Every structure is written in structure tokens, then in C-alpha cells.
C-alpha positions as a Python dict, from the first residue, in 0.01 Angstrom:
ca = {
    (1, 'X'): (0, 0, 0),
    (2, 'X'): (-214, 191, 253),
    (3, 'X'): (-5, 279, 564),
    (4, 'X'): (-293, 277, 799),
    (5, 'X'): (-679, 261, 765),
    (6, 'X'): (-854, 567, 649),
    (7, 'X'): (-1152, 497, 855),
    (8, 'X'): (-1218, 546, 1229),
    (9, 'X'): (-1237, 276, 1473),
    (10, 'X'): (-1585, 165, 1582),
    (11, 'X'): (-1776, 337, 1868),
    (12, 'X'): (-1950, 165, 2143),
    (13, 'X'): (-2239, 392, 2246),
    (14, 'X'): (-2466, 138, 2464),
    (15, 'X'): (-2789, 244, 2335),
    (16, 'X'): (-2690, 226, 1959),
    (17, 'X'): (-2512, -105, 2012),
    (18, 'X'): (-2826, -248, 2178),
    (19, 'X'): (-3039, -128, 1877),
    (20, 'X'): (-2810, -279, 1645),
    (21, 'X'): (-2830, -608, 1820),
    (22, 'X'): (-3185, -601, 1827),
    (23, 'X'): (-3200, -538, 1447),
    (24, 'X'): (-2952, -821, 1364),
    (25, 'X'): (-3153, -1066, 1588),
    (26, 'X'): (-3484, -980, 1428),
    (27, 'X'): (-3328, -1026, 1079),
    (28, 'X'): (-3174, -1359, 1183),
    (29, 'X'): (-2838, -1273, 1064),
    (30, 'X'): (-2682, -1600, 1166),
    (31, 'X'): (-2469, -1857, 999),
    (32, 'X'): (-2750, -2115, 924),
    (33, 'X'): (-3000, -1860, 775),
    (34, 'X'): (-2728, -1730, 551),
    (35, 'X'): (-2616, -2064, 427),
    (36, 'X'): (-2984, -2155, 346),
    (37, 'X'): (-3017, -1809, 163),
    (38, 'X'): (-2729, -1835, -68),
    (39, 'X'): (-2636, -2205, -64),
    (40, 'X'): (-2351, -2404, 102),
    (41, 'X'): (-2124, -2394, -184),
    (42, 'X'): (-2149, -2013, -216),
    (43, 'X'): (-2087, -1992, 142),
    (44, 'X'): (-1775, -2200, 122),
    (45, 'X'): (-1643, -2024, -149),
    (46, 'X'): (-1664, -1686, 55),
    (47, 'X'): (-1404, -1859, 306),
    (48, 'X'): (-1183, -1886, 10),
    (49, 'X'): (-1204, -1525, -77),
    (50, 'X'): (-1472, -1532, -357),
    (51, 'X'): (-1787, -1339, -319),
    (52, 'X'): (-1924, -1385, -663),
    (53, 'X'): (-2112, -1714, -611),
    (54, 'X'): (-2308, -1543, -326),
    (55, 'X'): (-2373, -1234, -546),
    (56, 'X'): (-2523, -1447, -806),
    (57, 'X'): (-2726, -1655, -554),
    (58, 'X'): (-2899, -1348, -426),
    (59, 'X'): (-2907, -1135, -727),
    (60, 'X'): (-3252, -931, -734),
    (61, 'X'): (-3308, -1018, -371),
    (62, 'X'): (-3385, -705, -185),
    (63, 'X'): (-3501, -860, 136),
    (64, 'X'): (-3360, -768, 473),
    (65, 'X'): (-3125, -1074, 507),
    (66, 'X'): (-2999, -1035, 169),
    (67, 'X'): (-2947, -648, 218),
    (68, 'X'): (-2733, -707, 532),
    (69, 'X'): (-2563, -1001, 371),
    (70, 'X'): (-2420, -776, 117),
    (71, 'X'): (-2356, -486, 341),
    (72, 'X'): (-2217, -642, 666),
    (73, 'X'): (-2108, -994, 551),
    (74, 'X'): (-1966, -889, 207),
    (75, 'X'): (-1871, -533, 293),
    (76, 'X'): (-2048, -397, -15),
    (77, 'X'): (-2250, -57, -67),
    (78, 'X'): (-2638, -85, -59),
    (79, 'X'): (-2923, 150, -108),
    (80, 'X'): (-3001, 366, 185),
    (81, 'X'): (-3371, 276, 161),
    (82, 'X'): (-3295, -79, 183),
    (83, 'X'): (-3054, -34, 461),
    (84, 'X'): (-3310, 167, 657),
    (85, 'X'): (-3564, -102, 635),
    (86, 'X'): (-3320, -366, 734),
    (87, 'X'): (-3218, -168, 1039),
    (88, 'X'): (-3535, -16, 1160),
    (89, 'X'): (-3424, 50, 1543),
    (90, 'X'): (-3072, 159, 1464),
    (91, 'X'): (-3138, 342, 1148),
    (92, 'X'): (-2862, 462, 892),
    (93, 'X'): (-2770, 753, 1112),
    (94, 'X'): (-2704, 519, 1408),
    (95, 'X'): (-2484, 292, 1185),
    (96, 'X'): (-2281, 584, 1070),
    (97, 'X'): (-2273, 711, 1441),
    (98, 'X'): (-2103, 382, 1542),
    (99, 'X'): (-1865, 449, 1251),
    (100, 'X'): (-1967, 107, 1090),
    (101, 'X'): (-2044, 269, 770),
    (102, 'X'): (-2045, 600, 573),
    (103, 'X'): (-2378, 706, 382),
    (104, 'X'): (-2481, 997, 139),
    (105, 'X'): (-2842, 1056, 35),
    (106, 'X'): (-2863, 739, -184),
    (107, 'X'): (-2608, 492, -80),
    (108, 'X'): (-2474, 323, 243),
    (109, 'X'): (-2093, 225, 238),
    (110, 'X'): (-1985, -8, 495),
    (111, 'X'): (-1648, 72, 687),
    (112, 'X'): (-1634, -281, 875),
    (113, 'X'): (-1756, -640, 821),
    (114, 'X'): (-1997, -791, 1064),
    (115, 'X'): (-2030, -1164, 1041),
    (116, 'X'): (-2175, -1429, 1266),
    (117, 'X'): (-1939, -1667, 1395),
    (118, 'X'): (-2060, -1999, 1545),
    (119, 'X'): (-1869, -2189, 1821),
    (120, 'X'): (-1867, -2516, 2004),
    (121, 'X'): (-1691, -2556, 2347),
    (122, 'X'): (-1730, -2773, 2660),
    (123, 'X'): (-2045, -2569, 2760),
    (124, 'X'): (-2217, -2607, 2425),
    (125, 'X'): (-2301, -2449, 2094),
    (126, 'X'): (-2360, -2084, 2020),
    (127, 'X'): (-2285, -1794, 1779),
    (128, 'X'): (-2162, -1428, 1810),
    (129, 'X'): (-2158, -1141, 1574),
    (130, 'X'): (-1807, -1053, 1530),
    (131, 'X'): (-1706, -692, 1384),
    (132, 'X'): (-1372, -651, 1190),
    (133, 'X'): (-1197, -431, 940),
    (134, 'X'): (-1292, -489, 587),
    (135, 'X'): (-1094, -765, 424),
    (136, 'X'): (-893, -771, 113),
    (137, 'X'): (-1201, -880, -85),
    (138, 'X'): (-1400, -605, 19),
    (139, 'X'): (-1117, -349, -5),
    (140, 'X'): (-1023, -501, -357),
    (141, 'X'): (-671, -432, -255),
    (142, 'X'): (-389, -487, 16),
    (143, 'X'): (-469, -447, 386),
    (144, 'X'): (-388, -135, 583),
    (145, 'X'): (-99, -205, 852),
    (146, 'X'): (-337, -167, 1130),
    (147, 'X'): (-596, -395, 998),
    (148, 'X'): (-802, -571, 1274),
    (149, 'X'): (-861, -929, 1166),
    (150, 'X'): (-1157, -1115, 1216),
    (151, 'X'): (-1181, -1472, 1315),
    (152, 'X'): (-913, -1667, 1118),
    (153, 'X'): (-771, -1997, 1128),
    (154, 'X'): (-527, -1937, 1384),
    (155, 'X'): (-802, -1772, 1625),
    (156, 'X'): (-1009, -2102, 1571),
    (157, 'X'): (-688, -2309, 1645),
    (158, 'X'): (-608, -2144, 1967),
    (159, 'X'): (-982, -2163, 2062),
    (160, 'X'): (-968, -2557, 2028),
    (161, 'X'): (-666, -2580, 2245),
    (162, 'X'): (-771, -2400, 2531),
    (163, 'X'): (-821, -2625, 2847),
    (164, 'X'): (-1177, -2613, 2950),
    (165, 'X'): (-1166, -2501, 3299),
    (166, 'X'): (-1363, -2264, 3535),
    (167, 'X'): (-1153, -1976, 3661),
    (168, 'X'): (-1177, -1663, 3849),
    (169, 'X'): (-947, -1436, 3645),
    (170, 'X'): (-817, -1477, 3295),
    (171, 'X'): (-629, -1279, 3084),
    (172, 'X'): (-651, -1268, 2681),
    (173, 'X'): (-320, -1103, 2592),
    (174, 'X'): (-326, -939, 2236),
    (175, 'X'): (-703, -959, 2212),
    (176, 'X'): (-739, -846, 1859),
    (177, 'X'): (-1108, -845, 1753),
    (178, 'X'): (-1189, -1018, 2106),
    (179, 'X'): (-1278, -1373, 2017),
    (180, 'X'): (-1069, -1533, 2263),
    (181, 'X'): (-1183, -1310, 2540),
    (182, 'X'): (-1561, -1392, 2453),
    (183, 'X'): (-1468, -1764, 2471),
    (184, 'X'): (-1293, -1753, 2789),
    (185, 'X'): (-1569, -1524, 2940),
    (186, 'X'): (-1803, -1822, 2937),
    (187, 'X'): (-1582, -1985, 3187),
    (188, 'X'): (-1444, -1707, 3384),
    (189, 'X'): (-1567, -1458, 3660),
    (190, 'X'): (-1334, -1160, 3501),
    (191, 'X'): (-1135, -1141, 3178),
    (192, 'X'): (-880, -872, 3109),
    (193, 'X'): (-834, -828, 2742),
    (194, 'X'): (-542, -644, 2631),
    (195, 'X'): (-393, -501, 2315),
    (196, 'X'): (-112, -275, 2206),
    (197, 'X'): (-369, -163, 1913),
    (198, 'X'): (-628, 90, 2027),
    (199, 'X'): (-834, 21, 1741),
    (200, 'X'): (-824, -354, 1781),
    (201, 'X'): (-964, -276, 2151),
    (202, 'X'): (-1248, -77, 2001),
    (203, 'X'): (-1343, -373, 1796),
    (204, 'X'): (-1317, -606, 2067),
    (205, 'X'): (-1525, -357, 2309),
    (206, 'X'): (-1803, -336, 2032),
    (207, 'X'): (-1811, -710, 1994),
    (208, 'X'): (-1849, -780, 2373),
    (209, 'X'): (-2129, -532, 2405),
    (210, 'X'): (-2285, -647, 2078),
    (211, 'X'): (-2322, -998, 2222),
    (212, 'X'): (-2413, -904, 2580),
    (213, 'X'): (-2107, -1013, 2733),
    (214, 'X'): (-2037, -776, 3044),
    (215, 'X'): (-1764, -962, 3235),
    (216, 'X'): (-1448, -845, 3000),
    (217, 'X'): (-1228, -542, 3098),
    (218, 'X'): (-1044, -385, 2825),
    (219, 'X'): (-697, -244, 2872),
    (220, 'X'): (-434, -80, 2635),
    (221, 'X'): (-64, -163, 2627),
    (222, 'X'): (228, -398, 2519),
    (223, 'X'): (266, -751, 2640),
    (224, 'X'): (217, -773, 3028),
    (225, 'X'): (253, -380, 3093),
    (226, 'X'): (-130, -331, 3132),
    (227, 'X'): (-147, -617, 3422),
    (228, 'X'): (169, -546, 3625),
    (229, 'X'): (155, -692, 3952),
    (230, 'X'): (-164, -900, 3890),
    (231, 'X'): (-217, -1281, 3873),
    (232, 'X'): (-441, -1509, 3659),
    (233, 'X'): (-566, -1844, 3670),
    (234, 'X'): (-569, -1856, 3301),
    (235, 'X'): (-389, -1666, 3035),
    (236, 'X'): (-441, -1719, 2653),
    (237, 'X'): (-254, -1537, 2368),
    (238, 'X'): (-270, -1557, 1987),
    (239, 'X'): (31, -1288, 1967),
    (240, 'X'): (149, -1135, 1652),
    (241, 'X'): (413, -1410, 1618),
    (242, 'X'): (480, -1396, 1242),
    (243, 'X'): (867, -1377, 1198),
    (244, 'X'): (914, -1073, 971),
    (245, 'X'): (1242, -883, 870),
    (246, 'X'): (1282, -561, 1036),
    (247, 'X'): (1391, -377, 734),
    (248, 'X'): (1279, -81, 524),
    (249, 'X'): (1033, -168, 264),
    (250, 'X'): (890, -474, 431),
    (251, 'X'): (542, -417, 555),
    (252, 'X'): (457, -506, 938),
    (253, 'X'): (92, -558, 1012),
    (254, 'X'): (-19, -503, 1352),
    (255, 'X'): (-234, -812, 1363),
    (256, 'X'): (57, -1065, 1271),
    (257, 'X'): (395, -906, 1310),
    (258, 'X'): (508, -842, 1669),
    (259, 'X'): (791, -582, 1588),
    (260, 'X'): (1080, -787, 1734),
    (261, 'X'): (1369, -970, 1569),
    (262, 'X'): (1300, -1342, 1479),
    (263, 'X'): (1101, -1543, 1758),
    (264, 'X'): (1198, -1281, 2052),
    (265, 'X'): (811, -1212, 2087),
    (266, 'X'): (726, -1563, 2176),
    (267, 'X'): (1052, -1574, 2380),
    (268, 'X'): (957, -1266, 2586),
    (269, 'X'): (588, -1409, 2654),
    (270, 'X'): (704, -1751, 2754),
    (271, 'X'): (982, -1619, 2990),
    (272, 'X'): (727, -1347, 3137),
    (273, 'X'): (395, -1552, 3144),
    (274, 'X'): (490, -1775, 3463),
    (275, 'X'): (527, -1473, 3686),
    (276, 'X'): (160, -1380, 3614),
    (277, 'X'): (2, -1719, 3691),
    (278, 'X'): (-148, -1792, 4001),
    (279, 'X'): (-73, -2123, 4175),
    (280, 'X'): (-187, -2421, 3921),
    (281, 'X'): (-271, -2140, 3680),
    (282, 'X'): (-230, -2222, 3307),
    (283, 'X'): (-102, -2012, 3010),
    (284, 'X'): (-145, -2106, 2670),
    (285, 'X'): (-54, -1960, 2332),
    (286, 'X'): (11, -2018, 1956),
    (287, 'X'): (374, -1932, 1831),
    (288, 'X'): (647, -1974, 1576),
    (289, 'X'): (1000, -2064, 1689),
    (290, 'X'): (1317, -2070, 1495),
    (291, 'X'): (1546, -2405, 1482),
    (292, 'X'): (1908, -2242, 1435),
    (293, 'X'): (2228, -2444, 1342),
    (294, 'X'): (2296, -2674, 1618),
    (295, 'X'): (1964, -2627, 1832),
    (296, 'X'): (1612, -2703, 1734),
    (297, 'X'): (1323, -2477, 1812),
    (298, 'X'): (1167, -2714, 2070),
    (299, 'X'): (1495, -2712, 2275),
    (300, 'X'): (1541, -2337, 2246),
    (301, 'X'): (1181, -2286, 2368),
    (302, 'X'): (1237, -2543, 2638),
    (303, 'X'): (1530, -2333, 2765),
    (304, 'X'): (1309, -2024, 2792),
    (305, 'X'): (1085, -2180, 3058),
    (306, 'X'): (1199, -2215, 3409),
    (307, 'X'): (1237, -2571, 3511),
    (308, 'X'): (993, -2565, 3795),
    (309, 'X'): (715, -2468, 3537),
    (310, 'X'): (503, -2739, 3350),
    (311, 'X'): (595, -2709, 2983),
    (312, 'X'): (389, -2881, 2709),
    (313, 'X'): (474, -2805, 2344),
    (314, 'X'): (303, -2942, 2062),
    (315, 'X'): (461, -2864, 1716),
    (316, 'X'): (228, -2907, 1432),
    (317, 'X'): (413, -2819, 1132),
    (318, 'X'): (774, -2700, 1037),
    (319, 'X'): (869, -2503, 733),
    (320, 'X'): (1185, -2418, 574),
    (321, 'X'): (1296, -2031, 555),
    (322, 'X'): (1191, -2027, 197),
    (323, 'X'): (860, -2204, 255),
    (324, 'X'): (774, -1977, 553),
    (325, 'X'): (874, -1667, 378),
    (326, 'X'): (650, -1730, 72),
    (327, 'X'): (371, -1819, 299),
    (328, 'X'): (360, -1500, 473),
    (329, 'X'): (469, -1286, 186),
    (330, 'X'): (156, -1432, 1),
    (331, 'X'): (-52, -1363, 306),
    (332, 'X'): (24, -997, 283),
    (333, 'X'): (-139, -998, -70),
    (334, 'X'): (203, -1012, -270),
    (335, 'X'): (220, -1307, -533),
    (336, 'X'): (518, -1408, -740),
    (337, 'X'): (393, -1194, -1022),
    (338, 'X'): (427, -884, -860),
    (339, 'X'): (737, -696, -877),
    (340, 'X'): (768, -649, -497),
    (341, 'X'): (774, -1014, -431),
    (342, 'X'): (1144, -1084, -495),
    (343, 'X'): (1271, -790, -287),
    (344, 'X'): (1059, -925, -10),
    (345, 'X'): (1175, -1270, -53),
    (346, 'X'): (1531, -1164, -63),
    (347, 'X'): (1479, -965, 257),
    (348, 'X'): (1313, -1262, 444),
    (349, 'X'): (1600, -1504, 353),
    (350, 'X'): (1866, -1266, 431),
    (351, 'X'): (1723, -1209, 771),
    (352, 'X'): (1686, -1588, 828),
    (353, 'X'): (2046, -1647, 713),
    (354, 'X'): (2199, -1365, 950),
    (355, 'X'): (2073, -1592, 1241),
    (356, 'X'): (2150, -1930, 1086),
    (357, 'X'): (1801, -2041, 1085),
    (358, 'X'): (1728, -2384, 931),
    (359, 'X'): (1344, -2425, 1003),
    (360, 'X'): (1059, -2249, 1161),
    (361, 'X'): (802, -2441, 1366),
    (362, 'X'): (452, -2361, 1474),
    (363, 'X'): (248, -2511, 1737),
    (364, 'X'): (63, -2491, 2074),
    (365, 'X'): (264, -2392, 2405),
    (366, 'X'): (119, -2467, 2760),
    (367, 'X'): (267, -2376, 3075),
    (368, 'X'): (135, -2431, 3423),
    (369, 'X'): (258, -2332, 3778),
    (370, 'X'): (273, -2551, 4086),
    (371, 'X'): (281, -2917, 3991),
    (372, 'X'): (545, -3157, 4148),
    (373, 'X'): (725, -3292, 3982),
    (374, 'X'): (667, -3048, 3683),
    (375, 'X'): (560, -3193, 3348),
    (376, 'X'): (815, -3104, 3058),
    (377, 'X'): (698, -3260, 2728),
    (378, 'X'): (801, -3124, 2380),
    (379, 'X'): (668, -3335, 2080),
    (380, 'X'): (573, -3295, 1711),
    (381, 'X'): (227, -3413, 1620),
    (382, 'X'): (149, -3394, 1254),
    (383, 'X'): (-164, -3612, 1223),
    (384, 'X'): (-519, -3444, 1251),
    (385, 'X'): (-623, -3396, 1594),
    (386, 'X'): (-950, -3321, 1774),
    (387, 'X'): (-1075, -3187, 2102),
    (388, 'X'): (-728, -3067, 2203),
    (389, 'X'): (-819, -2862, 2497),
    (390, 'X'): (-984, -3150, 2658),
    (391, 'X'): (-690, -3381, 2565),
    (392, 'X'): (-457, -3128, 2711),
    (393, 'X'): (-651, -3122, 3032),
    (394, 'X'): (-684, -3489, 3047),
    (395, 'X'): (-299, -3511, 3000),
    (396, 'X'): (-239, -3252, 3276),
    (397, 'X'): (-477, -3449, 3515),
    (398, 'X'): (-299, -3765, 3444),
    (399, 'X'): (20, -3623, 3525),
    (400, 'X'): (-83, -3488, 3859),
    (401, 'X'): (-228, -3846, 3925),
    (402, 'X'): (72, -3990, 3856),
    (403, 'X'): (259, -3803, 4088),
    (404, 'X'): (138, -4036, 4369),
    (405, 'X'): (217, -4348, 4163),
    (406, 'X'): (9, -4554, 3923),
    (407, 'X'): (-346, -4595, 4024),
    (408, 'X'): (-444, -4914, 4167),
    (409, 'X'): (-663, -4989, 3862),
    (410, 'X'): (-677, -4874, 3505),
    (411, 'X'): (-918, -4892, 3205),
    (412, 'X'): (-861, -4868, 2844),
    (413, 'X'): (-991, -4549, 2703),
    (414, 'X'): (-1307, -4623, 2494),
    (415, 'X'): (-1146, -4454, 2164),
    (416, 'X'): (-857, -4703, 2165),
    (417, 'X'): (-823, -4985, 1908),
    (418, 'X'): (-557, -5241, 1860),
    (419, 'X'): (-402, -5326, 1510),
    (420, 'X'): (-180, -5626, 1468),
    (421, 'X'): (57, -5667, 1149),
    (422, 'X'): (152, -6032, 1032),
    (423, 'X'): (384, -6144, 787),
    (424, 'X'): (218, -6399, 552),
    (425, 'X'): (204, -6733, 687),
    (426, 'X'): (321, -6622, 1040),
    (427, 'X'): (75, -6636, 1330),
    (428, 'X'): (285, -6410, 1563),
    (429, 'X'): (250, -6036, 1489),
    (430, 'X'): (549, -5858, 1379),
    (431, 'X'): (388, -5509, 1496),
    (432, 'X'): (133, -5436, 1762),
    (433, 'X'): (-5, -5087, 1746),
    (434, 'X'): (-257, -4898, 1990),
    (435, 'X'): (-451, -4646, 1822),
    (436, 'X'): (-623, -4337, 1976),
    (437, 'X'): (-941, -4238, 1794),
    (438, 'X'): (-966, -3887, 1950),
    (439, 'X'): (-741, -3616, 2118),
    (440, 'X'): (-409, -3650, 1965),
    (441, 'X'): (-483, -3964, 1774),
    (442, 'X'): (-159, -4123, 1882),
    (443, 'X'): (-41, -4445, 1751),
    (444, 'X'): (191, -4628, 1986),
    (445, 'X'): (402, -4947, 1900),
    (446, 'X'): (381, -5204, 2187),
    (447, 'X'): (523, -5546, 2253),
    (448, 'X'): (313, -5853, 2347),
    (449, 'X'): (347, -5798, 2703),
    (450, 'X'): (226, -5436, 2710),
    (451, 'X'): (-63, -5528, 2461),
    (452, 'X'): (-157, -5801, 2706),
    (453, 'X'): (-162, -5555, 2981),
    (454, 'X'): (-367, -5288, 2807),
    (455, 'X'): (-591, -5582, 2704),
    (456, 'X'): (-657, -5682, 3042),
    (457, 'X'): (-721, -5318, 3184),
    (458, 'X'): (-1100, -5337, 3240),
    (459, 'X'): (-1109, -5198, 3596),
    (460, 'X'): (-1158, -5528, 3772),
    (461, 'X'): (-806, -5640, 3815),
    (462, 'X'): (-540, -5422, 3981),
    (463, 'X'): (-248, -5311, 3786),
    (464, 'X'): (-30, -5532, 4024),
    (465, 'X'): (-242, -5841, 3944),
    (466, 'X'): (-217, -5806, 3576),
    (467, 'X'): (157, -5763, 3571),
    (468, 'X'): (181, -6072, 3815),
    (469, 'X'): (-14, -6264, 3562),
    (470, 'X'): (205, -6172, 3268),
    (471, 'X'): (503, -6254, 3442),
    (472, 'X'): (388, -6588, 3475),
    (473, 'X'): (250, -6629, 3127),
    (474, 'X'): (583, -6514, 2977),
    (475, 'X'): (792, -6693, 3246),
    (476, 'X'): (1006, -6370, 3355),
    (477, 'X'): (1079, -6258, 3716),
    (478, 'X'): (800, -6017, 3824),
    (479, 'X'): (1067, -5741, 3929),
    (480, 'X'): (1224, -5766, 3593),
    (481, 'X'): (896, -5731, 3398),
    (482, 'X'): (779, -5455, 3650),
    (483, 'X'): (1101, -5258, 3590),
    (484, 'X'): (1064, -5279, 3209),
    (485, 'X'): (697, -5237, 3166),
    (486, 'X'): (606, -4962, 3461),
    (487, 'X'): (734, -4674, 3264),
    (488, 'X'): (574, -4755, 2960),
    (489, 'X'): (241, -4794, 3134),
    (490, 'X'): (294, -4456, 3278),
    (491, 'X'): (343, -4314, 2926),
    (492, 'X'): (16, -4469, 2820),
    (493, 'X'): (-177, -4308, 3122),
    (494, 'X'): (-20, -3955, 3028),
    (495, 'X'): (-118, -4021, 2666),
    (496, 'X'): (-483, -4094, 2763),
    (497, 'X'): (-470, -4427, 2620),
    (498, 'X'): (-516, -4576, 2968),
    (499, 'X'): (-735, -4398, 3234),
    (500, 'X'): (-779, -4456, 3600),
    (501, 'X'): (-1042, -4687, 3710),
    (502, 'X'): (-1318, -4611, 3958),
}
């Protein structure tokens, strides 16, 4: 295994970066043209680590887009003459000066990947060029320990969870290639992007300059050290949260392994972050947390956050120690066929056993300062979700609105449907479900009274009028029905199934 990268971090000379951006723009090195060039199936195969379908699709194509596709998207050497034609303003010497490639008289060999990355957020659709280190396919071997990852699954997941709010100051802690900082910069006056890896910061700064984003400041350091004494309206982090044994012979990758025992890095973040938030400021991160004998991971996480801080945790999956170890050993490029697999698996399982770990959870954590009473919600959601950031924002707004009591009128959200399940020959439903089409796609079991309440929420009748009518219909005292139904109405408002009327 390579200890560290044997290539320098990229440089960020403004004139050379501007020339590169101009050439990439002229070549139309973007997602849609590339998919048209080599086909959707080949493009999808690349995401699974296979580049041969692309090479077959563009075999013999010496055009500018094909040349740059092979050089920068696939990370393959190309003829010097072809690269010079494809990058007329930057030239081969400029590409080398930026430390993005090496060259001899005949061949240009890339030292980074540079891929278009499309995105969709509350402000619209766009695309950036994102530079990162060569991946396992391009290297034809395992990753160096200081590898700077491009836009992976975790990056996309975190981007989808960020509450879409406008802020003055934001912090991207552990920026990596800078993708979160770029996204947040669209809704922030200033973004501070930090990382313990100087190599990662170099990539992040290159990506900001390459895409013309000027409101990001880059700082080197661990955790919150680079921003001591400062406060932010929004903090986002995709930290190196993977739980890796701290043992000799177990590789630790900077992009995924935090260097602390167990889930201590996530604990350190959630304990520290509230002190760096402005009033009503929000902190969001992805993380892993351990369940240990006698206490769940969600309960441990809840105990780390001060009681006066909003905490909303959504656990998306839970793995056994064996399943978790196998996942991340394979992620490092080692398979059960390799001699190193069993020693690594033993190290992982011994490490978990030493702390009494029974499972490892993964999910999203949101914290917010300043609401009264504070929101405290930890839950498991396994079903597919969509527009998570917007759903979180809706939930926070609903919590704030409920602090003053139920709204006078409520409306059933437009994505909510009702399903009734009846036994054969029985006209009365045995189960009534409210189903949410978007957001967290919740399914909530309700009784006939609550179903009737939701069905009557069209914004015309007040909450009190609807409950009064239901009390008459079911022939129960109004105070008794109100005491029973009011907490469940509040829960439906918090879930976004009911929304305040106008």
C-alpha cells in the first residue's frame, strides 16, 4: 500500500486556473455532453468502477471532448499533441504548472481527476468542475492514505440534508474537495472551509477558483481550532466518521478515518458545535454512532448534546459489527480473497468487542440554538426519503409555530393520502393510514376520530370547530376528546402531514 501520495497537491495560480476554466467551458466538458458522447449505460458503469465501456464507446475518437474525457474524467495518459489542442489557452505546460499532470515529449499523464458534477438545490440547477485525487480505477491499485476524495455518496447525502436557509456566515468543517462549501456558498455571505489536510484544502481552493466562487475562505486545522472564538449561522460537516481500529497494520485514510477511538470524533463534534452557533444557528453533519451493551447509539448521542439545544437525529441504517467491518475493509480495497482481509477483520471485531459494541448506526444529525422549548427528536427512518433539507426546515418551522399552541386552522399537506384496510365482509376499517408522499415518506396509523379530523382540515373550519363536531359525532365529552387528540394533532403538524392554514 502507498503510504501517501507521490504527487504534489494542486496549485491555484489565478491566471492559469482561469485559462483552464475557459478551455473546459469551450470544450463543453459537462455531464450531459459526456453522456451523449459515450452513452448513458457506459456513464453509469463508470460510477460502478468500470471504464472499459466508455473506452469502447469512444475508441478512435481524437476529438477535444473525448481527449479531455480520457485525460481528466478517466485519469488516463493522452498524446501531448491532442492535449495541447484540447487546452489551447492553458496548454500542456500550464496543466503541469498547476500540478494536474506530468508530461514528457510525447505523453501527458494526469495526476488528478477533474469531473463535472451537477447539483440541484433550492436555488436551482447547476454544475461545477470538481478536482480530486486519482481513484482506484485510475491508479489500478489501493488509495494513498492522504487521498482526497471527489464527490461520493456521503457528500451527496449531506448536500440533500442541508436546510435551505440564507445565512451571513457559514462553516464547512472538514471540507475535503470543497463540495459542501461550494453548495453552502450559494446561500451564504461568507463560508469558512477548514480541513486538517493541507492537500484537501489545496483541492478545495482550486475547485472554488475553477468555478468562480469567491466567498469561501480556507483555513488549516483540526476540528474547531481554526475558528476559535467565532460563531456561525450554519455549520455543515461530512467528517471522517468511519470507526477504524487504532492498531498497527490497519490503514487509516484521512478522508474517512478521524483518528479517534470508536465514535469519539462524532461525540467531539456534537459536544463542541453548539458553542460556535449564533442564536438560531444550525449545525448539521453525517455520522456513525455505536450502540453498546445496555445503551443505544441514539441514546448516547442525545446525552452528548446540551438539553437547551434542539437535537433532531435521523438514523438511516444500523449494521452489526461484522457488517460494518466488512463494509469498510472492502472500501479500502481489500476483499476476502486477499491475505490481509482476515487480520483486518479480526482487528475490527476485537476493537468493537473491547467496547461492548452491539451495532453501529449511521444517519443525519441536526442541532439548533435558541428555540423554547427545545426540540428533542431521535428516530429511525429506513424508507426512501426525498427533499430532506426542506423537510427538516419544515419540521423546525412547525416546532417553532407549536410553541405558541396549535394554529387556529390547519390544512392537510398536498402530498398526503389515506389508505384504509378492511377485513373481508367488514365495512369498518381495521387499519387507517396516512401516507406522506414526499419528505420523510412517513406512514402514520390513525383512529377514525383523527382520520376524520385530518379529512376536515381544508383551512375553512378552525381546529376547535372540527374537534367539537367530532365530539358530537362520536358522542364523547369535548374535554376528553381534546385531551386525547391534541397531542396527536401536534405530532402530525411536526411531521408535515398537517400545515398551518392562511
